[in-house]
Structures are given as C-alpha cells and as structure tokens.
C-alpha positions as CSV (number, residue, x, y, z in Angstrom):
1,X,-15.8,0.3,4.1
2,X,-12.9,-0.7,1.6
3,X,-10.8,2.1,0.3
4,X,-12.0,2.1,-3.4
5,X,-15.0,1.1,-5.5
6,X,-13.0,-1.0,-7.9
7,X,-12.7,-4.5,-7.0
8,X,-9.4,-6.4,-6.8
9,X,-8.8,-10.1,-8.0
10,X,-8.4,-11.6,-4.5
11,X,-11.3,-12.8,-2.6
12,X,-12.3,-10.7,0.5
13,X,-12.4,-12.7,3.6
14,X,-15.4,-10.8,5.5
15,X,-17.6,-13.9,5.0
16,X,-15.2,-16.2,6.7
17,X,-14.4,-13.9,9.6
18,X,-17.8,-12.4,10.4
19,X,-18.1,-13.3,14.0
20,X,-14.4,-12.7,14.9
21,X,-14.7,-9.1,15.8
22,X,-15.9,-7.5,19.0
23,X,-18.3,-4.6,18.3
24,X,-18.8,-3.2,21.8
25,X,-16.3,-0.9,23.7
26,X,-13.2,-2.4,25.5
27,X,-12.8,-1.0,29.0
28,X,-9.9,-2.8,30.4
29,X,-6.3,-2.1,29.4
30,X,-4.6,-4.3,27.0
31,X,-1.1,-5.4,26.5
32,X,-0.3,-4.6,23.0
33,X,-2.9,-2.8,20.6
34,X,-2.2,-3.1,17.1
35,X,-4.0,-0.5,14.8
36,X,-4.7,-1.9,11.3
37,X,-5.7,-5.3,10.1
38,X,-3.7,-5.4,7.0
39,X,-0.3,-7.3,6.1
40,X,1.8,-5.2,8.6
41,X,-0.8,-5.3,11.6
42,X,-1.4,-9.1,11.4
43,X,1.9,-10.0,10.9
44,X,3.0,-7.8,14.0
45,X,0.3,-9.4,16.0
46,X,1.1,-13.2,15.2
47,X,4.6,-12.5,16.2
48,X,4.0,-10.9,19.3
49,X,1.2,-13.6,19.9
50,X,3.9,-16.2,19.4
51,X,6.0,-14.5,22.1
52,X,3.1,-14.7,24.6
53,X,2.0,-11.1,24.4
54,X,-1.8,-10.5,24.5
55,X,-2.7,-8.5,21.5
56,X,-5.9,-7.0,20.2
57,X,-6.1,-5.8,16.7
58,X,-8.4,-2.7,15.8
59,X,-9.7,-1.9,12.4
60,X,-12.7,-0.1,11.1
61,X,-13.1,-2.0,7.9
62,X,-12.3,-5.7,8.7
63,X,-9.1,-8.2,7.6
64,X,-7.3,-6.8,4.8
65,X,-10.0,-4.2,4.1
66,X,-7.2,-1.2,3.6
67,X,-4.6,-1.5,0.9
68,X,-3.5,-5.1,1.6
69,X,-5.9,-6.8,-0.5
70,X,-5.4,-4.3,-3.3
71,X,-1.9,-5.5,-3.8
72,X,-0.6,-7.6,-6.7
73,X,1.4,-9.5,-4.2
74,X,4.6,-9.7,-5.6
75,X,7.1,-11.2,-2.9
76,X,10.3,-9.8,-3.9
77,X,13.8,-9.2,-2.6
78,X,14.8,-7.8,-5.9
79,X,13.3,-4.2,-4.9
80,X,11.7,-1.8,-7.2
81,X,14.2,1.1,-6.3
82,X,17.2,-0.8,-7.7
83,X,20.2,-1.9,-5.4
84,X,22.6,0.6,-7.2
85,X,20.4,3.4,-5.9
86,X,19.9,1.8,-2.5
87,X,23.8,1.5,-2.1
88,X,24.2,5.2,-2.6
89,X,21.5,6.0,-0.4
90,X,22.2,3.6,2.5
91,X,25.7,2.5,1.6
92,X,26.7,-1.2,0.8
93,X,25.9,-2.5,4.2
94,X,22.3,-1.1,4.2
95,X,21.8,-2.5,0.7
96,X,22.8,-6.1,2.1
97,X,20.6,-5.6,5.0
98,X,17.6,-4.7,2.7
99,X,18.1,-7.6,0.4
100,X,18.4,-9.8,3.6
101,X,15.5,-8.5,5.5
102,X,13.1,-8.9,2.3
103,X,14.4,-12.4,1.8
104,X,13.7,-13.1,5.4
105,X,10.2,-12.0,5.1
106,X,9.6,-14.1,1.9
107,X,11.1,-17.2,3.9
108,X,8.3,-16.4,6.9
109,X,5.4,-16.0,4.4
110,X,6.5,-19.3,2.8
111,X,6.4,-21.2,6.1
112,X,3.1,-19.9,7.0
113,X,1.6,-20.1,3.7
114,X,2.6,-23.9,2.9
115,X,1.2,-25.1,6.4
116,X,-2.3,-23.2,5.9
117,X,-5.3,-25.0,4.9
118,X,-6.6,-24.3,2.3
119,X,-3.1,-23.7,0.6
120,X,-2.3,-20.1,-0.2
121,X,-1.1,-20.5,-3.7
122,X,2.6,-19.8,-2.7
123,X,5.3,-20.6,-5.2
124,X,8.9,-19.6,-5.5
125,X,9.5,-18.2,-8.9
126,X,12.2,-16.2,-10.8
127,X,11.9,-12.5,-11.3
128,X,12.8,-10.7,-14.5
129,X,13.8,-7.2,-14.8
130,X,13.9,-5.7,-18.3
131,X,14.6,-2.5,-20.0
132,X,11.7,-0.3,-21.1
133,X,13.3,1.4,-23.9
134,X,15.8,-1.4,-25.2
135,X,18.9,0.5,-23.4
136,X,20.4,-2.2,-21.0
137,X,22.9,0.0,-19.2
138,X,20.9,0.0,-16.1
139,X,20.5,-3.6,-16.2
140,X,24.2,-3.9,-16.0
141,X,24.6,-1.5,-13.3
142,X,21.9,-3.5,-11.3
143,X,23.3,-7.0,-11.7
144,X,26.6,-5.8,-10.1
145,X,24.9,-4.1,-7.4
146,X,22.4,-6.7,-6.6
147,X,25.1,-9.4,-6.8
148,X,27.1,-7.4,-4.2
149,X,24.0,-7.0,-1.8
150,X,23.8,-10.7,-1.7
151,X,21.2,-11.7,-4.3
152,X,21.6,-14.4,-6.8
153,X,21.1,-12.3,-10.0
154,X,22.2,-13.1,-13.6
155,X,21.8,-11.2,-17.1
156,X,20.0,-13.6,-19.6
157,X,19.9,-13.0,-23.2
158,X,16.7,-12.0,-25.3
159,X,14.4,-15.0,-25.4
160,X,16.4,-17.2,-23.6
161,X,14.0,-17.7,-20.5
162,X,11.5,-14.8,-20.5
163,X,9.4,-14.0,-23.6
164,X,11.5,-12.3,-26.5
165,X,9.3,-9.3,-26.7
166,X,11.2,-8.1,-23.5
167,X,14.5,-8.4,-24.8
168,X,17.5,-9.2,-22.8
169,X,16.7,-9.8,-18.9
170,X,18.1,-9.6,-15.5
171,X,16.9,-12.6,-13.7
172,X,16.8,-12.7,-9.6
173,X,16.3,-16.3,-8.2
174,X,14.1,-17.2,-5.1
175,X,11.4,-14.6,-5.6
176,X,7.7,-15.7,-5.2
177,X,4.0,-15.2,-5.5
178,X,1.0,-15.7,-3.0
179,X,-3.0,-15.6,-3.3
180,X,-3.2,-12.6,-1.1
181,X,-6.9,-13.4,-0.1
182,X,-6.0,-17.0,1.1
183,X,-2.9,-15.7,2.6
184,X,-4.7,-12.7,4.8
185,X,-7.2,-15.6,5.8
186,X,-4.6,-17.7,7.0
187,X,-2.5,-15.0,8.5
188,X,-5.9,-13.9,10.5
189,X,-6.4,-17.5,11.6
190,X,-3.2,-18.1,13.1
191,X,-3.5,-14.8,15.2
192,X,-6.8,-15.9,16.4
193,X,-5.5,-19.4,17.2
194,X,-2.6,-18.0,19.1
195,X,-5.0,-16.0,21.4
196,X,-4.9,-12.5,19.6
197,X,-8.4,-10.4,19.4
198,X,-10.0,-8.4,17.0
199,X,-12.0,-5.1,17.5
200,X,-14.0,-3.3,14.8
201,X,-13.7,0.5,15.7
202,X,-12.2,3.4,14.0
203,X,-9.1,4.9,15.8
204,X,-9.0,8.6,15.6
205,X,-5.7,9.5,17.6
206,X,-3.0,7.8,19.3
207,X,-1.1,9.4,22.3
208,X,2.0,8.0,23.6
209,X,3.1,7.4,27.2
210,X,3.9,5.1,29.9
211,X,0.6,3.4,29.1
212,X,-0.3,4.8,25.6
213,X,-3.9,5.1,24.3
214,X,-6.0,4.9,21.2
215,X,-8.8,7.2,21.0
216,X,-11.7,5.7,19.1
217,X,-14.9,7.6,17.8
218,X,-16.8,6.0,20.8
219,X,-14.0,5.7,23.7
220,X,-10.5,4.8,24.0
221,X,-8.3,1.7,24.7
222,X,-5.1,1.9,26.8
223,X,-2.2,-0.6,26.3
224,X,1.4,-1.2,27.2
225,X,2.3,-0.7,23.7
226,X,0.6,0.5,20.4
227,X,1.6,-0.3,16.9
228,X,0.1,2.1,14.2
229,X,0.1,-0.3,11.1
230,X,-2.7,1.8,9.3
231,X,-0.9,2.2,6.0
232,X,0.1,5.8,6.8
233,X,0.1,7.4,10.2
234,X,-3.0,9.1,11.5
235,X,-1.9,10.4,14.7
236,X,0.2,13.5,15.6
237,X,3.7,12.6,14.8
238,X,6.0,14.5,12.6
239,X,8.0,11.4,12.1
240,X,7.3,10.4,8.3
241,X,4.8,12.4,6.6
242,X,7.1,14.9,5.0
243,X,9.6,12.0,4.2
244,X,7.3,10.0,2.0
245,X,4.6,10.6,-0.9
246,X,1.3,9.1,-1.8
247,X,1.0,7.7,-5.3
248,X,-2.1,5.9,-6.8
249,X,-1.0,2.6,-8.8
250,X,-3.3,0.5,-11.1
251,X,-3.9,-3.1,-11.8
252,X,-5.6,-5.1,-14.6
253,X,-6.0,-8.8,-15.1
254,X,-6.1,-10.8,-18.3
255,X,-6.7,-14.4,-19.1
256,X,-4.4,-16.5,-20.9
257,X,-4.0,-20.3,-22.1
258,X,-1.8,-22.3,-19.7
259,X,1.9,-22.0,-21.2
260,X,1.6,-18.8,-22.5
261,X,4.0,-17.0,-20.1
262,X,6.6,-18.7,-17.9
263,X,5.5,-18.6,-14.4
264,X,7.6,-15.7,-12.9
265,X,7.5,-11.9,-11.7
266,X,8.3,-9.3,-14.5
267,X,8.9,-5.7,-13.8
268,X,10.6,-2.8,-16.2
269,X,12.8,0.1,-15.2
270,X,10.5,2.7,-16.7
271,X,9.2,5.7,-14.6
272,X,6.6,4.9,-13.9
273,X,7.5,1.2,-14.1
274,X,5.3,-1.8,-15.1
275,X,5.0,-5.2,-13.2
276,X,3.6,-8.3,-14.0
277,X,3.0,-11.8,-12.1
278,X,0.5,-14.8,-12.8
279,X,-2.1,-16.3,-10.9
280,X,-2.1,-19.9,-11.8
281,X,-5.5,-21.8,-11.1
282,X,-5.8,-25.3,-9.4
283,X,-6.9,-26.9,-12.5
284,X,-4.1,-26.9,-14.9
285,X,-6.8,-26.8,-18.1
286,X,-8.0,-23.4,-16.7
287,X,-6.9,-20.0,-18.1
288,X,-3.9,-18.3,-16.3
289,X,-4.7,-15.1,-14.9
290,X,-1.9,-12.3,-15.9
291,X,-2.0,-9.5,-13.5
292,X,-0.6,-6.3,-14.8
293,X,0.3,-3.1,-12.7
294,X,1.7,0.5,-13.4
295,X,0.8,3.9,-14.6
296,X,1.4,5.2,-11.2
297,X,0.6,9.0,-10.3
298,X,0.6,11.3,-7.3
299,X,-2.7,10.9,-5.4
300,X,-5.0,13.7,-6.2
301,X,-3.0,14.8,-9.0
302,X,-3.0,13.9,-12.9
303,X,-6.3,12.3,-12.7
304,X,-6.7,10.1,-15.9
305,X,-9.6,7.7,-16.6
306,X,-7.4,6.1,-19.3
307,X,-4.9,4.4,-17.0
308,X,-6.4,1.1,-17.4
309,X,-6.7,1.3,-21.1
310,X,-3.0,2.2,-21.2
311,X,-2.1,-0.7,-19.0
312,X,-4.0,-3.2,-21.3
313,X,-2.4,-1.7,-24.3
314,X,1.1,-1.9,-22.8
315,X,0.5,-5.7,-21.8
316,X,-0.9,-6.6,-25.0
317,X,2.1,-5.2,-26.8
318,X,4.5,-7.2,-24.7
319,X,2.7,-10.4,-24.1
320,X,0.7,-11.0,-27.3
321,X,-0.8,-14.3,-26.2
322,X,-3.1,-12.8,-23.4
323,X,-7.1,-12.8,-24.0
324,X,-9.6,-10.8,-22.5
325,X,-9.3,-8.5,-19.5
326,X,-11.6,-9.3,-16.4
327,X,-10.4,-7.1,-13.4
328,X,-9.4,-3.6,-12.9
329,X,-8.4,-1.8,-9.8
330,X,-6.1,0.8,-8.0
331,X,-4.1,1.1,-4.7
332,X,-2.2,3.5,-2.7
333,X,1.5,3.3,-2.5
334,X,3.7,5.5,-0.2
335,X,7.2,6.3,-1.6
336,X,9.9,7.4,0.9
337,X,12.5,9.7,-0.1
338,X,15.1,7.1,0.5
339,X,13.5,4.1,-0.8
340,X,12.8,2.3,2.2
341,X,10.0,1.8,4.6
342,X,9.9,3.5,8.2
343,X,9.5,0.7,10.6
344,X,10.1,1.2,14.5
345,X,9.8,3.4,17.4
346,X,7.6,6.5,16.8
347,X,10.2,9.4,18.1
348,X,7.4,11.6,19.2
349,X,5.3,9.2,21.2
350,X,6.6,6.7,24.0
351,X,5.9,3.2,23.4
352,X,4.2,3.6,20.2
353,X,5.6,2.2,16.9
354,X,5.2,2.9,13.5
355,X,5.0,0.8,9.9
356,X,4.5,3.2,6.8
357,X,6.2,3.9,3.5
358,X,5.8,0.6,1.5
359,X,7.6,1.8,-1.5
360,X,5.8,-0.6,-3.7
361,X,7.0,-3.7,-1.8
362,X,4.3,-3.5,0.8
363,X,3.8,-7.2,1.5
364,X,7.5,-8.1,2.1
365,X,7.9,-4.7,4.0
366,X,4.7,-5.4,6.1
367,X,6.0,-8.9,7.2
368,X,9.5,-8.0,8.2
369,X,7.8,-5.1,10.2
370,X,6.2,-7.9,12.2
371,X,9.8,-9.3,13.0
372,X,11.4,-6.1,13.6
373,X,8.8,-4.4,15.8
374,X,8.3,-7.7,17.9
375,X,12.2,-7.5,18.7
376,X,11.9,-3.8,19.7
377,X,8.9,-4.3,22.1
378,X,10.6,-7.6,23.4
379,X,13.7,-5.4,24.1
380,X,15.8,-7.3,21.8
381,X,18.3,-5.9,19.3
382,X,17.5,-6.2,15.6
383,X,20.1,-5.9,12.8
384,X,17.5,-4.0,10.6
385,X,16.4,-1.6,13.4
386,X,18.7,1.6,12.1
387,X,18.0,0.8,8.5
388,X,14.1,1.3,8.9
389,X,14.2,3.9,11.7
390,X,11.3,6.4,11.2
391,X,13.5,9.0,12.6
392,X,16.1,8.6,10.2
393,X,17.1,11.5,7.9
394,X,17.0,11.0,4.3
395,X,20.2,12.6,3.6
396,X,21.2,10.9,0.2
397,X,17.6,11.2,-0.7
398,X,17.5,15.0,-0.1
399,X,16.6,15.7,-3.7
400,X,13.8,13.6,-3.9
401,X,12.7,15.0,-0.4
402,X,12.7,18.5,-1.5
403,X,10.9,17.5,-4.9
404,X,8.1,15.9,-3.2
405,X,7.4,18.5,-0.3
406,X,7.7,21.3,-3.2
407,X,5.0,19.6,-5.3
408,X,3.0,19.2,-2.1
409,X,3.3,23.0,-1.3
410,X,2.1,23.9,-4.9
411,X,-1.1,22.3,-4.6
412,X,-2.4,25.2,-2.1
413,X,-2.8,27.4,-5.1
414,X,-6.3,25.6,-5.8
415,X,-7.5,28.1,-3.1
416,X,-7.0,31.1,-5.5
417,X,-8.3,29.2,-8.6
418,X,-11.8,29.4,-9.9
419,X,-14.3,26.7,-9.4
420,X,-14.1,23.8,-11.9
421,X,-17.8,24.5,-12.9
422,X,-19.9,27.5,-12.4
423,X,-22.8,25.5,-11.0
424,X,-23.7,22.4,-9.7
425,X,-26.0,21.8,-12.5
426,X,-23.1,21.2,-14.9
427,X,-22.0,18.1,-12.6
428,X,-23.1,14.7,-14.4
429,X,-24.4,11.9,-12.4
430,X,-21.8,9.7,-11.0
431,X,-19.3,12.4,-11.0
432,X,-18.1,15.4,-8.8
433,X,-16.5,18.6,-9.0
434,X,-15.1,21.6,-6.6
435,X,-17.1,24.9,-6.8
436,X,-16.5,28.2,-5.3
437,X,-19.0,29.7,-3.0
438,X,-17.6,32.9,-1.9
439,X,-14.4,32.2,0.3
440,X,-15.5,28.7,0.5
441,X,-14.4,25.7,-1.8
442,X,-17.0,23.0,-2.0
443,X,-16.7,19.5,-3.0
444,X,-20.1,18.5,-4.6
445,X,-20.8,14.8,-6.0
446,X,-23.9,14.0,-7.7
447,X,-25.0,10.4,-7.0
448,X,-26.3,8.0,-9.9
449,X,-29.8,8.8,-8.5
450,X,-29.2,12.5,-9.0
451,X,-28.8,13.5,-5.3
452,X,-26.2,16.2,-4.5
453,X,-23.7,15.7,-1.8
454,X,-21.8,18.6,-0.8
455,X,-18.6,19.0,1.6
456,X,-16.1,21.5,2.6
457,X,-13.4,20.8,0.3
458,X,-10.7,21.7,2.8
459,X,-8.8,18.4,3.7
460,X,-8.8,18.1,7.5
461,X,-5.4,17.1,7.8
462,X,-3.4,20.3,6.7
463,X,-6.0,22.2,4.5
464,X,-5.4,21.4,0.9
465,X,-8.3,21.4,-1.3
466,X,-9.5,17.8,-2.4
467,X,-10.0,16.9,-6.1
468,X,-12.3,14.6,-7.8
469,X,-11.0,11.0,-8.8
470,X,-12.8,9.7,-11.8
471,X,-10.9,6.4,-11.4
472,X,-12.1,5.6,-7.9
473,X,-15.2,8.2,-7.6
474,X,-13.4,9.5,-4.5
475,X,-12.2,12.9,-3.2
476,X,-8.4,12.9,-3.0
477,X,-6.0,15.3,-1.2
478,X,-3.4,16.2,-3.8
479,X,-0.9,17.3,-0.9
480,X,-0.6,14.2,1.4
481,X,-2.8,11.6,0.0
482,X,-5.8,11.5,2.3
483,X,-9.0,10.1,0.4
484,X,-12.6,10.3,1.2
485,X,-15.8,8.8,0.3
486,X,-17.9,10.6,-2.4
487,X,-21.2,10.5,-0.7
488,X,-20.5,10.5,3.1
489,X,-17.0,12.1,3.2
490,X,-15.7,9.2,5.3
491,X,-12.2,8.5,5.5
492,X,-10.8,6.0,2.9
493,X,-7.0,6.8,3.3
494,X,-5.2,8.6,5.9
495,X,-3.0,10.6,7.0
496,X,-6.4,12.5,7.9
497,X,-7.9,11.6,11.2
498,X,-11.2,13.6,10.4
499,X,-13.6,13.0,7.4
500,X,-14.7,15.8,5.4
501,X,-17.5,18.1,6.9
502,X,-20.9,18.5,5.3
503,X,-21.5,21.9,3.6
504,X,-25.0,23.4,3.7
505,X,-25.5,23.1,0.0
506,X,-29.2,24.2,0.1
507,X,-28.4,27.5,1.8
508,X,-25.5,28.4,-0.5
509,X,-27.2,27.6,-3.9
C-alpha cells in the first residue's frame, strides 16, 4: 500500500522486484534488521552489507513505497534552511559539518548511480536560490554563511545564468539530480547482490535490549541491532516526536521544449518556499519535464484542494515557456526544530538506531544516515555523530520547538467542537467528514460506489481527532501527522503503530 492516492512521476519498482521479498515468518535471529525500504533503509542496508553484516530489510509496502518515491529528488548540499540559520543553531563548525555530510552523500549517490545498469539519470547541476519578493538581503547573508561553511557559492546578476524572471540569484556549484525510480531500483539491486534480504511485513513495535526485537503483525524478529528507517519512529521512544513537526508538500510536473530552462535546481526563500528541477529525457528531441514543488502546510491542518492550482500558476508566472501539466502528487516532510535530521542511537532503546527528520532534504539525509549509522554499529567514530544525535536538545531552535508543540496541543480542541456535518447523508461520494455521535467522534467516508466506511476518529497515537484530506483522500492527524486509509483505516504514515478502529455505524445511525 502506498502512502497516498496521487501518482508521482517516478516509475514504481514493484514489477522489477516482485520475487525479492519473503512472505513467511522469520524464526531465526538476524544480525541487523532495518525497518523501512526507502532511501535511508536501503542506503544503510547496503553500507552494512559491504561491511560483511547480514541484513534483513522489512517493509510493509515494498521498495520505496513510503515517501522515497514521492520526493522530487533534489540532491543538494545547499540546504533549505539557510546556512546563516544553521550557523546560529549549530555553530559555525556544525554548519561546516552539515555541508560536508550532504556533499559526501551526493558523492556516494553519484558513485552508485553512474555504475548502475540502467543508468539512473544522475547529473551534476548548479543550484539557484532566488528571492520570492525581490529583496536580496537574505541572499547576501546566505552567500557569506555558505562560503564560510565550505560551499562554492556566488551571487549572479539578473538573467546572467538563470531566467531573468527570477531576478538576481545565488548560485551553488556541484548540486545534482537523479531519476529516483531508477536509483531506488539500483540501490535495492546492490543490497540484494551484497547478500541482503527482504521481508514484506508490517512492524508494529520495536523493543531495545542486548538482542532487540521487532514485533510484526504475525510474529517477531530478533537481531543484534535494529535500524528504524520508517520516515518517522512508530515505536516507544521519546527521542524525536516532540522535536519535529509533519508537513504535507505538493508537486506538479509540466512539459517544456528542450532548452527552455537551464538544467539546474531552483528554489526561492519564501515561507513556504518553492523548488524546481528538470527531468531530462534520453531523447534530446523529447519534451523536458519541469518538476515544481511547494505550498507546504501542517499535515491535517489547512486542508486546501487548490494547492496544485496555485503551484501551476506560480510556475507559469516564473517560467513562461512551460506547457501542459502532466502529474501532481504530495508527500510527507518532517521538519526538526533545529533544521537537521535525527540520525543515530535511540536513547530509549539499547541497540536501536533512528533515522527521521528529513527537513526537505530527505534523499541526502537518508544517504548520509547509511554512512553514519554503519560507523556507529561497527564501533567507529564519525565526525557527524553529535550533529545528528537524536538525543540532542534543540536549544537554539527552542522558539520553533515551542511554537510547533503549542500548535499540536491546540488541535485537541476538536474534541469539543460540533461535527462537520449533522448526518452522513451530507457526505458526497469520494469524500469524508467527522461526525459527532454522543461522546464519540466518528470519521465517515463515502466511497465512489456510495458505501459508508466509519471509524473511531481518535488517532491511536496520542488521541487527536483525525481530519479529512481532500487532496489525498485520507484521514490525517493534525497533531503529529499520522495518516490513515479512507476506506480501511490502515496506516499510511506514522508515528501511529495502530490503524483506526472500525465504528459500528449501523448501530449508531
């Protein structure tokens, strides 16, 4: 099961890997178990396999079926949260380590992608940061901070390299792009060829110890070490969930004649910001695909079905040569209070390791996670360990931490509000609404065939009332970002470890 109904640009890898997964229970203890077959899980698995470790990768949906194939696959060491902000939050040394770690991740991706068959569409390109409102003060601040962090960065005048509609830009060298579908397939093949195994199963809990265990819906697996690479931790740990916030981000794809835009990464300094890259076909005569993302909002909050339309309008205003739009989808992004991912030992569970908090740079964060966690499991020092430590306190990000947690607490007001509609007869086909039935809040979805599907609207994670997402036709928790399938209540995104429970609708109506 995917995490959303919209279809990204990237080709799924299911058909090419159909026979790779074990379906039955695993009774014997493993060496290392990795939960999650996305960019972080597969990168970690490959790094560990290359060290001679026996690795089993567990995923309920398949390779890249979570958020990895919902990325736009910007490969950037020029991070979204600005280096002048990173220097304030983590110090100048921390900013330099952040730049170096993401650059190392791009190098690692490049080596694997260029050796793959078929090729993965990897190419080094410049990145251009531009002002969303014409004020270049932030660009000038950022060029100094980025250079101090070790990046090659330079202010470029309007129209000199990037489209003139963007105004002056800050150019970053040695950024990159990749075809994410082909890269996930190449990464998974490398894991398999290095001796890694795959199990299709749903993990419901992880318990640390001398030999930690992963609880499955139909059994458990023990190991010497467990890596939770499931985008957001779903097990009992207090390490990260109050220090990061879930956001929904959107993407559209437009066709453009070859040569319409320089092949580069583009992003602005708005809040929420917009980001753009190209996907160039193998045949030079075919249209180029322009991937445009943005319009982020808190998951479960500010539901707005016009997000895709606004993205299209924004893109057409700045890139007038683009043509028809062909794809639209959304994905889940986790924003840490201090801008960098949480990668390392779970402080609450012995021999358990975490990867979460992608902060809009999930492909590079997930890749460097493989390098870092492998060093930790192998007992080696790593210069990035303290920077990404899940146990760190967001001291200089305290204001953001307080704001996001106050926002989450306010969502519990839904328990005292009236239902969104008085009766299920007001729910149109293909939509959902939360109704009140006495003390209960009930999430009711009417399918395209007219059938009603009713669930207890209480999120099993920490008890918020779920809300309907008109963009993805799902039930989303506005507190911590758990998401559920409209018709079955199954988990689409954590941190919940339990699905929505059915509500006896016939008896209540």
